[in-house]
C-alpha positions, 0 to 999 in steps of 0.5 A: 311827260315832257320837259322843254318839249322832250319826253322824260321820265324820272326813272329809267333803266339803262339798256345794258341793265347795269344801272338806272338813271334818275332825276335828282329832285333835290335840285329842282326847280333850279337845275335838272340833273340826271344821276346814274345809279349803278349799285344797290347802295346808290339806290338806297341812298337815292331813296333815303335822301329823297333824290327820288320820292313819291310812293309809286316812284320809290317802289319802282326804284327799289325794284330796280335796286333789288335787280342791281343787287342780283347782278352782284349775288343772287343766292337765297341769302343775298336776295333776302338780305338785299330786300330787307336792306332796301325796305329800310330806306324809308318807312311810311310809303307802302309801295316800297314794301309792296314792290319788293314783295312782288319782286320776291314772289317772282324771284324766290322760286327761281334758281339763282342763275335765272334771278338777275334777268328775271328781276330786271324783267319784273322791275320793268313790269312794275314801272310800266304797270305804274304808268298804266295805272296812273293814266287810268287814274287820270281818265277816271278823275277827268270825269269829275273835272268835266262835270264841274266844267259843265255846270258853270263857266270859267276854269275848274279850280283845283287845290293840291298838296305836295307833289303827286305828279309825274316826278312822284311816279314813273309817269303821269302822276297820281293827283296830277293825272286828271289835270293833265288829261283835263288840259288835253281834253280842253277843260278850262283849268286852274290849280292852286299849288300848296308850297308844302313845307318843310321841303316845299315840294309844291313850290319846287316840283308841282309848280315846275311840272305844271309850268312845263306842261302849260297848266295855269297855276298859282302858288300859295302858302300852305295856310291859304287853302282854308281861306280860298275854300271859304271864299268859293275859290276851290271847286275840289281838292285832289291829293295823292297818298303814301298809304291807305288803310283797309278802312280808307284812312289816307296817309299823305304829306304833312298838312293834308289832314288840315286841308281835308278838315277845311274842305269838309267845313266848306263843302268842298269835295276832297278826293285822293288819287290812290293806285291800288298798290298804295292800299295796305290791307294789313292796317285797319286804323291809319291814325294808330298804325301807320308808321310816320317818318320823322325827318331831320329837324334841319328841314324845318329850321333851314331853307334852300334856294337861289341867291341873287348870283344864281347859286343854290344856298341854304339859309337858317330861318330859326334861332340856332338853338331852336328844337324842331320836330319834323313829322313827314306825314299825317293821316286823314280819317276816311270820314273826311274823304269824298272818294278814292280815284283808283285805276279801277274807278272811283270808290268810297273810302269805306272798308266795304268798298276797299275790300271789294276792290281788286289789287293791282293788275 
């Protein structure tokens, strides 16, 4: 995608294969800052502390982190230790483990001397596969938007939650890919952007992305979605996902479940953009089995933003002694999901449909 008319990705490998460059997303939308990560330790920190975030981007970044570690040592013990350590950076998004498992499958059979270049090749392949998958998700999701536009005049109103845009992937995004392709196809469009507390990824990231692309959008408080649906102002909901169970339960940013309930109550289609790399066939019951990351209470009790002088500052919004809980994700049961938009096409959120779905390719 483009920033100020210039093509940009949130992750790219340096040509010398000695570092990767990422956008530090903690600083958006106030400042666009690139960071050079030259060690696996730096990659681990960037994932853990959410310089990079979004399931597909976490996976690709971790793959490069493993490649960086093999620049230092590539024997069997070093390979396994680095993979275990990177896997622990964040627990919920399955793409991290999926990418590392794909790397290990490629690297374990090789002699140590061949592993580092092969690791960089495989990490590059994971990144480019993500771009292709997201572009395909966009094409399949575009059909939904075109069908709504054909039925009536006016813009298609889409509600989304959190940031499942190109900042959360290597390019295109998942939930935003159909939006960008609809815009390119001339489909009139308007996006309701949930603020997405507590980290405000909708307000800080999705609104910034859509603004850069010229997509009409309106920022709303998280609790406004149900009201908008009640009054016929949402045609469909499209969200991303961090993990999908074998029967179609969807783990995504906290608050997604409430949007799905409101959509079901108001007859609004609820779609999930799901790269097949996000499907976890080892988990059946998403509510019971997906590990939910509990993040710092400070994300709930404090906010950051620009002050009148243009400086980024943090403010407290709760009494100092307040105890806060911060589950980062929730799980939407498959029965509330209208369909899963994958790079292979749109499928139902059922065990049968997902069992027949080929893996990433």
